[in-house]
N, C-alpha and C positions, 0 to 999 in steps of 0.2 A: 821446771814446773814446781810450784811450792808443795810442801808435804801437807798431808792431812793432819789437822790438829786432833788431839786425843779426845775420846768420848768423855773422859773424866772432866776435862776442862769445859767441854760443852755443857755437861750436866751441872757443874758448879755455877757457871754463868747463868744458865736458865733458872736455877734455884734462887740465885741472888735477885733476878728480875721478878720471879714469882713472889719473893719475900718483900717486895716493895721498892727495890732499887730501880732506877731508870735504866733503859737499855744502854744509853750512852755512858752513864757513869759506871755501869758494870763492864762495859768494853774497856774503859780506861783502867779500872781496877785489875782486870785480867789480861791487859796488854794485847788486845785484839782491836781490829778496826770496828768502828760503830756499825758499819754496814753488815759486818759478820755477826755481831750480836743481834741485830735486828732479824737477820735471816735465820739464825739458830732458834730464836724465840718463836718466830713464825712457823718454822718447821715443827717445833715441839707442839704447838697448838693445832697444826694441821694433822700430823701423823702420830702424835703422842710418842715420838722418838727423836733423839738427837744423833742417831747413827749417821756417819758420813755416807754419801752415795758412792756407788762404784765409780772408779776412775779409769780412764783410758779404754783400750780395747777397740774392737771393731764393731761398729753399729750398723753397717750397711751391706756387708757381704752376703747376707741372706737374700737380698734382691737378686744378685747374680747367681747365687748357689741354686736357685730354683731351676736354672737352665744348665747346670754343671754337666750332666750326662751328655747333653747335646753338644756343648762346647768342647768337652774332652774328646768325644768321638770325632768331631770335625778336625780338631787339631791333630789327632793321630792319623786320620785317613786322608788328609789333604795337605797341600803344601802352602797353606794360608799363613800370612804374617799375623802378628798380634794385632796390628792396626786393622787388618782385614776382618779378623774375628770380632773385634770391637764394633766395626761397622756392620757386620752381619747381625750381631745381637741388637743393635739399634734399629736396623731396617726390619728385622723379623719380629722382634718382641717390643719394640718401642722403648727400650731401656738404654739410655746413653751411658756408656762406660768408657774408661780409658784403657789403652793397651796395658798399662801397668796393673790395672785391676784384673785383666784377663791373665796376666802373668802370675799374679798372686793366687788366682783360682787354680791354675794349672799346677802351681807349686804345692798348694794344699792337697791336691790329688796325686802327688808324687809323679808328676810328669815333667820331664825336662823338655824344653822347647828350644831346639837349635835349628839353625838353617840347614837345609839339605846340602850335602857335599856336592851333589851333582850340579848345583847352580854355579859353583866357583869357576 
């Protein structure tokens, strides 16, 4: 993934455009893509800032986190697999999740999820 370019570069490019230079010629001068210069100038006009947005991270776990207590309780008190827990969440709450999402939820709540030794 490419790195975020500095705020200083963004401000200098926007200042050049506000000083009368075209976006494309400013992009050439500062060695960035023309589309980048266009987006930075538009961002400055919309938000009055050229700060980069936050990158990465989890943007969807809050949907599953709403049912965390119920899922953790089920995982502790029953012998359900991750796939069965995911199916339960879909049938009960209408939220389609993958078994790996259930795993990450349990991991966030410091619960290891291993198969029962009695099944072997």
